[in-house]
C-alpha positions as CSV (number, residue, x, y, z in Angstrom):
1,M,45.5,89.6,84.8
2,A,47.7,87.1,83.0
3,A,50.5,85.4,85.2
4,R,53.9,86.6,84.4
5,P,55.7,83.8,82.4
6,L,58.5,82.1,84.0
7,V,62.0,82.4,82.8
8,A,63.8,79.1,82.6
9,R,67.3,79.2,83.9
10,Q,69.8,77.8,81.5
11,P,72.2,74.8,82.7
12,N,75.6,76.1,84.0
13,E,77.5,74.1,81.4
14,R,80.7,76.1,82.5
15,L,80.4,74.9,86.0
16,Q,79.7,71.2,85.3
17,A,82.9,71.3,83.0
18,L,85.0,72.3,85.8
19,I,83.4,70.0,88.2
20,Q,83.9,67.3,85.8
21,E,87.8,68.3,85.1
22,A,88.2,68.6,88.9
23,A,86.8,64.8,89.4
24,C,84.7,66.0,92.1
25,S,81.4,65.1,93.0
26,N,78.7,67.7,94.0
27,A,78.8,66.5,97.8
28,G,82.7,66.8,97.7
29,L,82.5,70.6,95.9
30,A,80.1,71.6,98.5
31,R,82.7,70.2,101.4
32,R,85.3,72.3,99.9
33,V,83.2,75.2,99.3
34,N,82.2,75.5,103.1
35,M,85.8,74.8,104.3
36,C,87.3,77.7,102.2
37,G,84.3,79.9,103.4
38,A,85.2,79.3,107.0
39,E,88.4,80.4,106.4
40,H,87.2,83.6,105.1
41,G,84.9,83.9,108.2
42,L,81.6,82.6,106.5
43,D,79.4,80.3,107.8
44,L,78.5,78.2,104.7
45,R,76.4,75.2,104.9
46,Y,75.9,74.3,101.4
47,D,75.4,70.3,100.4
48,K,75.1,68.3,97.0
49,T,71.4,69.6,96.5
50,S,73.1,73.2,96.4
51,V,75.4,72.1,93.9
52,A,73.0,70.7,91.6
53,R,70.7,73.7,91.9
54,W,73.9,76.0,90.6
55,L,74.3,73.4,88.0
56,R,70.6,74.0,86.8
57,G,71.5,77.7,86.6
58,Q,70.9,79.1,90.1
59,Q,73.5,81.7,91.2
60,P,74.2,82.2,95.0
61,R,74.3,85.4,96.5
62,G,77.1,87.6,98.0
63,R,80.7,86.4,98.4
64,A,79.5,83.0,97.5
65,P,80.5,82.7,93.6
66,A,84.1,83.8,94.4
67,I,84.4,81.2,97.2
68,I,83.2,78.2,95.0
69,A,85.7,79.6,92.3
70,E,88.5,79.6,94.8
71,A,87.6,76.2,96.0
72,L,87.3,74.9,92.6
73,G,90.8,76.7,91.9
74,R,92.4,74.7,94.5
75,K,91.4,71.3,93.5
76,L,92.5,72.4,90.0
77,G,95.9,73.7,90.8
78,R,95.1,76.7,89.1
79,T,93.4,80.3,89.1
80,V,89.5,79.9,88.2
81,T,87.7,83.0,87.9
82,I,83.7,83.5,88.5
83,D,83.3,84.3,84.6
84,E,84.7,80.6,84.4
85,I,82.1,79.1,86.7
86,G,79.5,81.0,84.9
87,M,78.8,83.0,87.8
88,A,80.4,86.4,86.8
89,N,76.7,87.4,85.9
90,G,78.6,90.3,84.1
91,K,80.0,91.7,87.0
92,N,83.4,91.5,86.0
93,L,82.7,92.8,82.6
94,A,80.4,95.7,83.5
95,S,81.1,99.2,84.2
96,G,81.7,98.3,88.1
97,V,85.0,96.6,87.0
98,G,87.6,97.9,89.9
99,L,84.9,99.5,92.1
100,Q,84.6,96.6,94.5
101,F,87.1,95.7,97.5
102,S,86.8,92.0,96.9
103,P,86.4,89.5,99.8
104,T,88.8,87.0,98.6
105,V,92.5,86.9,97.5
106,L,91.4,85.3,94.1
107,G,88.7,87.8,93.8
108,A,91.2,90.6,94.3
109,I,93.4,89.1,91.6
110,E,90.7,88.8,89.2
111,Q,89.3,92.0,89.7
112,V,92.7,94.1,89.3
113,C,93.5,92.0,86.2
114,E,90.0,92.5,84.4
115,L,91.0,96.5,85.3
116,W,94.3,96.2,83.5
117,R,92.8,94.5,80.6
118,S,89.9,96.7,80.3
119,D,92.5,100.0,80.5
120,V,94.8,98.4,77.9
121,G,91.6,97.8,75.6
122,R,90.5,101.2,76.4
123,R,86.9,99.9,77.4
124,D,84.4,102.8,77.1
125,F,83.1,102.8,80.6
126,L,86.5,103.7,82.1
127,S,86.4,106.8,80.6
128,G,83.9,108.3,82.3
129,T,85.0,111.5,84.8
130,S,82.6,111.0,87.7
131,V,83.5,109.9,90.9
132,A,81.2,108.7,93.5
133,S,82.4,109.8,96.9
134,S,80.8,106.4,98.3
135,A,83.0,104.5,96.1
136,L,86.1,106.3,97.9
137,V,84.7,106.0,101.5
138,E,83.0,102.4,101.3
139,P,86.1,100.5,100.4
140,S,87.9,102.6,103.3
141,R,85.1,101.1,105.5
142,D,85.8,97.4,104.0
143,W,89.6,98.0,104.7
144,L,88.9,98.9,108.4
145,I,86.8,96.2,109.4
146,T,88.2,93.2,107.4
147,G,90.6,90.6,108.9
148,A,93.9,89.9,107.3
149,D,94.2,87.3,104.6
150,P,94.9,83.9,105.7
151,Q,96.7,82.7,103.0
152,V,98.3,84.3,99.7
153,A,100.5,81.3,98.4
154,R,99.6,79.5,95.4
155,N,100.9,76.5,93.5
156,A,99.8,76.9,90.0
157,G,101.6,78.4,87.3
158,A,105.1,79.6,86.5
159,R,107.3,79.9,89.6
160,V,107.8,83.3,90.9
161,G,110.6,84.4,93.2
162,A,112.1,87.0,95.0
163,S,113.9,88.8,92.0
164,D,110.7,88.9,90.4
165,V,109.6,90.8,93.0
166,D,112.6,92.9,92.7
167,A,112.2,93.4,89.2
168,V,108.6,95.2,89.7
169,R,110.0,97.4,92.4
170,A,112.9,98.5,90.3
171,T,110.5,99.3,87.3
172,T,108.2,101.2,89.8
173,E,111.2,103.3,90.8
174,A,112.1,104.0,87.3
175,L,108.8,104.9,86.4
176,V,108.3,107.1,89.4
177,E,111.6,109.2,88.2
178,L,110.1,109.5,84.5
179,D,106.8,110.7,85.9
180,H,108.1,113.5,88.1
181,R,110.2,114.6,85.4
182,Y,107.9,114.5,82.1
183,G,104.4,114.2,83.5
184,S,102.2,111.2,83.3
185,G,101.0,111.8,79.7
186,H,104.3,110.5,78.4
187,V,104.6,107.4,81.0
188,R,101.2,106.2,82.1
189,P,100.5,103.7,78.8
190,V,104.0,102.1,79.6
191,V,102.7,101.4,83.1
192,V,99.4,99.9,82.1
193,H,101.0,97.7,79.5
194,Y,103.5,96.7,81.9
195,L,100.9,95.9,84.3
196,N,98.8,93.8,82.1
197,S,101.3,91.9,79.9
198,V,103.8,91.3,83.0
199,V,102.5,91.7,86.6
200,S,99.6,89.8,85.6
201,G,101.2,86.7,84.7
202,L,103.1,87.0,88.1
203,L,100.0,87.4,90.2
204,A,98.7,84.1,88.3
205,G,102.0,82.1,89.2
206,S,103.3,80.1,91.8
207,Y,104.6,81.4,94.8
208,R,105.7,80.8,98.5
209,E,103.9,82.8,101.4
210,S,106.3,85.0,102.0
211,V,107.0,85.8,98.2
212,G,103.3,86.3,97.6
213,R,103.0,88.8,100.2
214,E,106.2,91.0,98.9
215,L,104.5,90.5,95.5
216,F,101.2,92.1,96.4
217,A,102.8,95.0,98.2
218,A,105.2,95.5,95.1
219,V,102.1,95.2,92.7
220,A,100.1,97.5,95.2
221,R,102.3,100.5,94.7
222,L,102.9,100.2,91.0
223,T,98.6,100.0,90.8
224,E,98.6,103.0,93.1
225,L,101.1,104.7,90.8
226,A,98.8,103.9,87.8
227,G,96.0,105.6,89.5
228,Y,98.0,108.8,90.2
229,M,98.7,108.9,86.6
230,A,95.1,108.5,85.6
231,V,94.6,111.8,87.8
232,D,97.5,113.4,86.0
233,T,96.2,112.5,82.7
234,G,92.6,113.7,83.5
235,Q,91.0,110.4,84.3
236,P,89.7,110.5,87.9
237,G,86.9,107.9,87.5
238,L,89.6,105.5,86.3
239,A,92.0,106.8,89.2
240,Q,89.5,105.8,91.9
241,R,89.4,102.2,90.5
242,Y,92.9,102.0,90.6
243,Y,93.1,103.2,94.1
244,I,90.6,100.8,95.4
245,Q,92.5,98.0,93.9
246,A,96.0,99.4,95.4
247,L,94.0,99.3,98.8
248,R,92.9,95.7,98.2
249,L,96.4,94.5,97.1
250,A,97.9,96.3,100.0
251,Q,95.6,94.2,102.2
252,A,96.9,90.9,100.6
253,A,100.3,91.9,101.3
254,G,99.7,92.4,105.0
255,D,100.7,95.9,104.9
256,R,98.3,98.4,107.1
257,G,100.6,101.2,106.5
258,Y,100.8,101.0,103.0
259,G,96.9,100.9,103.0
260,G,96.7,104.1,105.0
261,Y,98.9,105.8,102.4
262,V,96.6,104.7,99.6
263,L,93.8,106.1,101.7
264,A,95.5,109.3,103.0
265,A,97.8,110.3,100.1
266,S,95.5,108.9,97.0
267,M,92.1,108.6,97.5
268,S,92.0,111.5,99.9
269,H,94.0,113.8,97.7
270,L,91.6,112.8,94.8
271,A,88.4,113.9,96.7
272,A,90.2,117.3,97.4
273,S,90.9,117.6,93.6
274,L,87.0,117.1,93.2
275,G,86.0,119.5,96.1
276,N,84.7,116.8,98.5
277,P,86.1,118.2,101.8
278,R,84.4,115.8,104.0
279,E,85.4,112.9,102.3
280,I,89.0,114.2,102.6
281,A,89.0,114.3,106.3
282,Q,87.1,110.8,106.7
283,L,89.7,108.9,104.4
284,A,92.6,110.8,106.1
285,K,91.1,109.3,109.7
286,A,90.5,106.0,108.8
287,A,94.1,105.8,107.5
288,Q,95.1,107.2,110.8
289,E,93.0,104.6,112.6
290,G,93.4,101.8,110.7
291,A,97.5,102.1,110.5
292,R,97.8,103.0,113.8
293,G,100.9,101.2,115.3
294,H,102.0,100.1,112.1
295,V,103.7,103.3,110.5
296,T,106.7,105.4,111.4
297,P,106.3,109.2,112.2
298,R,106.9,110.2,108.5
299,A,103.6,108.5,107.5
300,E,101.6,109.9,110.3
301,A,102.9,113.4,109.3
302,M,101.3,112.8,105.9
303,F,98.3,111.4,107.3
304,Y,97.8,114.5,109.4
305,A,98.7,116.8,106.6
306,A,96.1,115.1,104.3
307,E,93.3,115.7,107.2
308,A,94.4,119.4,107.5
309,R,93.5,119.7,104.0
310,G,90.0,118.6,104.4
311,H,89.5,121.1,107.2
312,A,90.8,123.8,105.1
313,L,88.5,123.3,102.3
314,L,85.8,123.1,105.0
315,G,86.6,126.6,106.1
316,D,87.5,125.2,109.5
317,A,90.6,127.1,110.3
318,R,90.8,125.9,114.1
319,S,91.0,122.4,113.1
320,C,93.2,122.7,110.3
321,Q,95.6,124.4,112.7
322,V,95.4,121.7,115.3
323,V,95.9,118.6,112.9
324,A,98.6,120.6,110.6
325,A,100.6,121.2,114.2
326,K,100.6,117.5,114.7
327,A,101.8,117.0,111.2
328,M,104.7,119.6,111.7
329,A,105.6,117.6,115.0
330,K,105.5,114.3,113.7
331,L,107.8,115.1,110.6
332,E,110.3,117.0,113.1
333,E,110.3,113.6,114.9
334,A,111.1,111.7,111.8
335,G,114.0,113.6,110.9
336,E,115.9,113.5,107.6
337,P,114.5,110.6,105.3
338,S,117.0,108.2,104.6
339,A,117.3,104.1,103.7
340,D,118.5,103.2,107.1
341,S,115.8,105.6,108.5
342,G,113.2,102.8,109.2
343,D,111.0,104.5,106.8
344,P,109.4,102.0,104.1
345,A,110.1,103.5,100.5
346,W,106.8,104.6,99.5
347,I,106.8,107.3,102.2
348,R,110.4,108.6,102.0
349,H,109.7,111.2,99.6
350,F,107.6,112.9,102.4
351,D,110.0,115.4,103.7
352,Q,109.8,119.3,104.4
353,A,109.3,120.4,101.1
354,Y,106.2,118.1,100.6
355,L,104.9,119.0,103.9
356,A,105.1,122.8,103.0
357,D,103.3,122.0,99.8
358,E,100.4,120.7,101.5
359,L,100.5,123.8,104.3
360,A,100.5,126.2,101.6
361,H,97.1,124.4,99.8
362,C,95.8,124.6,103.2
363,H,96.3,128.4,103.8
364,R,95.3,129.2,100.3
365,D,92.0,127.6,100.7
366,L,91.6,129.4,104.0
367,G,92.5,132.7,102.4
368,Q,95.7,133.2,104.3
369,A,97.7,134.7,101.6
370,E,101.1,135.6,103.7
371,Q,101.3,131.9,105.0
372,A,100.4,130.3,101.8
373,R,103.4,132.4,100.2
374,R,105.6,131.5,102.9
375,H,104.8,127.6,102.7
376,A,104.8,127.7,98.7
377,E,108.3,129.4,98.8
378,D,109.6,126.9,101.3
379,A,108.5,124.1,98.9
380,I,110.1,125.3,96.2
381,A,113.3,125.8,98.0
382,G,113.0,122.4,99.1
383,H,112.1,120.4,96.2
384,A,115.1,118.8,93.9
385,E,115.1,119.7,90.4
386,S,113.9,116.5,89.1
387,R,110.6,117.0,90.9
388,V,109.5,119.2,88.0
389,R,105.9,118.7,88.3
390,R,106.1,119.3,92.1
391,R,108.0,122.4,91.5
392,A,105.6,123.7,88.6
393,I,102.7,123.3,91.1
394,G,104.5,125.0,93.9
395,M,105.3,128.0,91.6
396,L,101.6,128.1,90.7
397,L,100.9,128.2,94.6
398,L,103.1,131.0,95.1
399,A,101.7,133.0,92.4
400,T,98.0,132.3,93.6
401,A,99.2,133.4,97.0
402,Q,100.7,136.5,95.3
403,V,97.7,137.3,93.7
404,Q,95.7,136.7,96.9
405,Q,98.2,139.6,98.3
406,R,97.1,142.1,95.2
407,D,100.9,141.5,94.2
408,V,99.9,141.1,90.4
409,D,103.3,141.9,89.1
410,E,105.1,139.6,91.1
411,A,102.2,136.8,90.5
412,C,102.7,136.9,86.5
413,A,106.3,137.0,87.1
414,T,106.0,133.8,89.1
415,G,103.7,132.6,86.7
416,V,106.1,132.5,83.7
417,R,108.5,130.6,85.7
418,A,105.9,127.9,86.2
419,L,104.9,128.2,82.5
420,D,108.5,127.4,81.6
421,L,108.4,124.0,83.8
422,L,105.0,123.1,82.2
423,G,106.3,123.5,78.8
424,T,108.3,120.5,79.5
425,L,105.3,118.2,81.1
426,R,102.3,116.5,79.6
427,S,100.2,116.8,83.3
428,N,96.6,117.6,83.5
429,R,97.4,118.5,87.3
430,G,99.6,121.2,86.0
431,A,97.2,122.5,83.6
432,E,94.5,122.4,86.0
433,Y,96.8,124.5,88.6
434,L,97.4,126.9,85.5
435,E,93.7,127.3,84.9
436,D,93.1,128.1,88.4
437,F,95.6,130.9,88.3
438,Q,94.2,132.4,85.3
439,Q,91.0,132.6,87.0
440,R,92.4,134.3,89.8
441,L,94.0,136.8,87.2
442,A,90.7,137.8,85.8
443,P,89.6,140.8,88.0
444,Y,93.1,142.2,86.8
445,R,92.6,141.4,83.3
446,E,93.1,144.8,82.3
447,E,96.6,145.4,83.7
448,P,99.6,145.4,81.3
449,V,101.6,142.9,82.9
450,V,98.3,140.2,83.2
451,R,97.8,141.0,79.2
452,E,101.5,140.1,78.7
453,F,101.0,137.0,80.4
454,G,98.1,135.9,78.8
455,A,99.9,136.7,75.5
456,R,102.6,134.2,76.5
457,L,100.3,131.5,77.4
458,E,98.7,131.7,74.1
459,V,102.0,131.8,72.4
460,Q,103.1,128.7,74.0
461,A,99.7,127.1,73.7
462,A,99.7,127.2,69.8
């Protein structure tokens, strides 16, 4: 049998050029890489021979390429990506972009910026709708066990100050308001272009440690919003990429509380919409564990409510009841949301109406129609008029509970109210709730009121 031909490695000319630009010897680079690795908890023992092998085309495994890029970037005073050092090996250009919880801050910047670029460019691999459960749970494990980033400050690029961070926050609040009122179909392209054209430049700029932490916190929130908007435009596979990167950015910000929020409010709800109940509870529990001691009672209430959703979908009424009671007690402890309540801005929206909404979902999934109806009515009554999508979903939850009680006339009347609101939105989530309601009406399709509702739906869709 003939021996397999050897595949000759190509010299790494990109790495050679950067080493020359940095005026660094092979031994000097090896020392810098080892020191940089130590900061990240790695015991690296590279020497000049190791660097010579890299220059001949050998690529080190694991986290080493990102560490090499970071070490060179520090020497050059600017961001250096693993693609620039010739060690991307297709990673940041392949379908896995956005799915990794990067071990380094530089890698996190590289990963999220590549995601934004790919999204703006409508890269084909982002359009898939499949979501792997492991791709949601594994980053939560990484978040739980990974220590805080020791440093995020940068001294390369344009100066970034507190006013730049304030601008990102203000833009995020404006986009949230537009999204609530009109749905993500109208707003999401604006968010992604802003991330790619403005925010990426801020991350690559120069900032002090304190400003850097605040910047990562602000960008984490906007990235999470872009993920939610991906859900609302029918792109769950893209949403998981944004959520994973929002989680990593929250880690760089040193904000364990917001990291827990991403797990419980974002990843957990994504798992719920895809019918993965075990992952819902796992993600919510990871949020509780990883953010313990770092969040207010209002955030704890939301984390418990997310866990309750998972138990309800599993049909575990007892566990759902226990955890839902904890959520109600914590929200009672929190009191009314306000700017001086001590709650961070990202959790102030979670009030009695939002909790009622979550509990309505739980009782719907457990087949407890009367409780689902009562909580849905409370949610609708409590949501502000500006929460158009949330009010529409609440009405469809109420209509579903009414169908479960065989009150078909009331269900269709409530459904018409929801239709009026949905007509002002571009929201895939709203459309999914409407489709679920239609399926529940199917056994009553011969009822005149159901036929009338169907006809109205056809007219609106035309």
